[in-house]
C-alpha positions in Angstrom: 197.6 -25.5 119.8 201.3 -24.5 120.2 201.6 -20.8 121.0 204.6 -19.2 119.3 206.0 -15.8 120.1 204.8 -14.5 116.7 201.3 -15.8 117.1 201.2 -14.5 120.7 202.2 -11.0 119.6 199.8 -11.0 116.7 196.9 -12.2 118.9 197.8 -9.7 121.7 198.0 -6.7 119.4 194.8 -7.6 117.5 192.9 -8.0 120.8 194.4 -4.9 122.5 193.8 -2.3 119.9 190.0 -2.7 119.5 189.6 -2.7 123.3 191.5 0.5 123.7 189.8 2.2 120.8 186.2 1.3 121.7 184.4 4.1 123.4 181.9 1.8 125.1 181.1 -1.9 125.0 177.9 -1.2 123.2 179.7 0.5 120.3 181.3 -1.7 117.5 185.0 -2.3 118.0 187.3 -0.5 115.7 189.4 -3.0 113.8 192.9 -2.0 113.0 193.8 -2.9 109.4 196.8 -5.2 110.3 196.6 -7.2 107.1 196.6 -4.0 105.0 199.5 -2.6 107.0 201.5 -5.8 106.4 200.9 -5.7 102.7 202.0 -2.1 102.5 205.1 -2.7 104.4 206.0 -5.8 102.3 205.5 -3.7 99.2 208.0 -1.2 100.6 210.4 -3.8 102.1 210.2 -7.2 100.4 212.5 -8.7 103.0 210.5 -7.3 105.9 212.1 -9.2 108.7 215.4 -7.4 108.0 213.8 -4.3 109.5 213.2 -6.0 112.9 216.3 -6.1 115.0 217.1 -7.8 118.3 219.8 -6.4 120.6 222.1 -9.2 121.6 224.8 -9.2 124.4 227.6 -11.7 123.9 229.2 -10.8 127.2 228.2 -13.7 129.3 230.6 -16.5 130.5 230.5 -19.3 133.1 234.0 -20.7 133.1 234.8 -18.4 134.9 231.6 -16.3 135.3 231.6 -13.1 133.3 229.0 -10.4 133.7 226.6 -12.7 135.6 228.3 -11.5 138.8 227.8 -7.8 138.2 226.2 -5.7 141.0 227.6 -8.1 143.6 225.5 -11.1 142.5 226.7 -14.6 143.2 226.0 -17.0 140.2 224.8 -19.4 139.2 221.7 -19.1 141.3 221.9 -15.3 141.8 222.4 -13.6 138.4 222.8 -10.0 137.3 219.5 -9.7 135.4 215.9 -9.0 135.9 214.9 -12.6 135.4 216.4 -16.1 135.3 217.2 -17.2 131.7 215.7 -20.4 130.6 219.2 -21.7 129.8 220.5 -20.6 133.2 223.9 -18.9 133.6 224.9 -19.6 130.0 228.1 -18.9 128.1 227.7 -16.5 125.1 230.4 -18.4 123.2 228.9 -21.9 123.7 227.7 -23.2 120.3 224.6 -25.0 121.8 223.5 -21.8 123.5 224.0 -19.7 120.3 222.1 -22.3 118.3 219.1 -22.1 120.6 219.2 -18.3 120.7 219.4 -18.2 116.9 216.4 -20.5 116.6 214.3 -18.5 119.0 215.2 -15.2 117.2 214.5 -16.6 113.7 211.2 -18.1 114.9 210.1 -14.7 116.3 210.2 -13.3 112.7 213.3 -11.1 113.4 216.0 -11.1 110.8 218.8 -9.1 112.4 220.8 -9.1 115.6 222.6 -6.0 117.0 225.7 -7.1 118.9 226.9 -5.2 121.9 230.6 -4.4 121.2 233.1 -3.1 123.8 236.1 -2.4 121.6 238.9 -4.2 119.8 240.1 -7.2 121.8 237.3 -7.1 124.4 235.4 -10.1 125.6 232.5 -9.3 123.2 234.9 -8.8 120.3 236.5 -12.2 120.9 233.0 -13.8 120.7 231.9 -12.1 117.5 233.2 -14.7 114.9 231.6 -17.6 116.7 228.3 -15.7 117.1 228.3 -14.7 113.4 229.0 -18.2 112.3 225.9 -19.5 114.1 223.7 -16.5 113.1 224.7 -17.0 109.5 223.6 -20.6 109.6 220.2 -19.5 110.7 219.9 -16.8 108.0 220.3 -13.9 110.5 222.2 -10.8 109.7 224.5 -9.0 112.2 225.2 -5.4 113.0 226.9 -3.7 115.9 226.0 -1.6 118.9 229.1 0.4 120.0 229.2 0.7 123.8 230.9 3.4 125.9 234.1 1.4 126.4 236.5 4.3 127.0 236.9 8.1 127.2 238.2 8.4 123.7 235.2 6.9 121.9 234.7 9.9 119.6 238.4 9.9 118.6 238.2 6.1 118.0 235.0 6.0 116.1 236.5 6.0 112.6 239.1 3.3 113.6 236.3 1.2 115.2 234.1 1.4 112.0 237.1 0.6 109.8 237.8 -2.4 112.0 234.3 -3.8 112.1 233.8 -3.5 108.4 237.2 -5.1 107.6 237.2 -7.9 110.2 233.5 -8.9 110.1 232.5 -7.7 106.7 235.3 -7.8 104.1 237.2 -10.8 105.6 234.0 -12.8 105.8 232.9 -11.7 102.3 229.9 -10.0 103.8 228.3 -13.3 104.5 226.0 -12.0 107.3 226.9 -8.4 107.8 223.7 -6.3 107.9 223.0 -3.8 105.2 219.8 -1.8 105.8 217.8 -1.5 102.6 215.6 1.5 102.2 212.3 1.8 100.3 214.1 3.6 97.5 216.6 0.7 97.0 219.6 2.4 98.7 221.3 0.3 101.3 224.3 0.5 103.7 225.7 -0.7 107.0 224.2 0.6 110.2 226.1 1.2 113.5 224.2 2.1 116.6 225.9 4.1 119.4 225.1 4.1 123.1 225.6 6.9 125.6 226.3 9.6 123.1 224.3 12.8 123.4 224.3 12.8 127.2 223.9 15.7 129.6 227.1 17.1 130.9 226.0 16.7 134.6 223.5 14.6 136.6 222.0 15.0 140.0 222.5 11.9 142.3 220.1 10.5 144.8 221.5 12.9 147.5 220.8 15.9 145.3 224.5 16.4 144.5 225.3 17.6 141.0 228.0 15.5 139.5 229.8 15.6 136.1 228.8 12.9 133.6 231.9 10.8 133.0 230.8 9.7 129.5 229.8 13.1 128.3 231.2 14.2 124.9 230.3 17.5 123.4 228.0 17.5 120.4 230.7 19.3 118.3 233.1 16.5 119.0 230.7 13.9 117.9 230.0 15.9 114.8 233.7 15.9 114.0 233.8 12.1 114.6 230.7 11.2 112.5 231.8 13.5 109.7 235.2 11.7 109.5 233.3 8.4 109.1 230.9 9.6 106.4 233.8 11.3 104.5 236.0 8.2 104.5 233.2 5.9 103.3 231.4 8.3 101.0 232.4 6.3 97.9 232.4 2.7 99.2 229.4 3.0 101.6 227.6 6.3 100.8 224.5 5.2 102.7 226.2 4.1 105.9 224.2 5.1 109.0 225.4 6.0 112.5 222.6 6.0 115.0 222.4 7.6 118.4 220.3 5.1 120.3 219.6 6.9 123.5 218.8 10.6 123.0 215.5 12.3 123.7 216.7 15.4 122.0 216.5 15.2 118.2 218.1 18.6 117.8 221.2 17.3 119.5 221.3 14.1 117.5 221.3 16.3 114.3 223.9 18.7 115.7 226.2 15.7 116.5 225.9 14.3 113.0 224.0 11.1 113.9 221.5 9.8 111.4 
């Protein structure tokens, strides 16, 4: 029997939960109601796979190598990564690579990819149109993960959101731009941020306290997120801006992230 990612995950979870919840082997296993949960979620979200999102990094190249050589690595045999990709040191803009990735993502049951984006004109930005063409062909939606590409990120946030909505939404007639649909029927675009509500300082491995280069005050983020929500209050009133890396929900709220 062929084991797919989806069947592996379902089998693993179904077998794990009863084992963990059983007090002793002599007691009956507690069966988690997966089927009931699935029905409840599907009633809330008819297109359930649009609520499962893969992060996707279109920053790899091999002619010449891009990103694979990070941390002093020497590709193609020695790559900047925790494992060797099945496709080797691939190029994120190669159609054959994108097609294979899209098939794997769709087969997993996921319906959205969150693209790492490093600013207008960056390597990742130049790859977006090709990536979206392939994802669209496999019925996958696309959203964006805004990386810490420069010191003026808060000041640039409104311009960045304008650019992404215009170039990859409006100009493509919204063919695969992701709109998150809530249980009450409201929907809107979603943008995820990285390295936002950070500490102002960190202690290095030598015990020396150093300023955090990417630190932005919460009040500055609040000014930036308010500008975005104000500008799109009529066209995209349910637009979301997520802080993807904070352990402090009170700071997320203070900075205006959703």
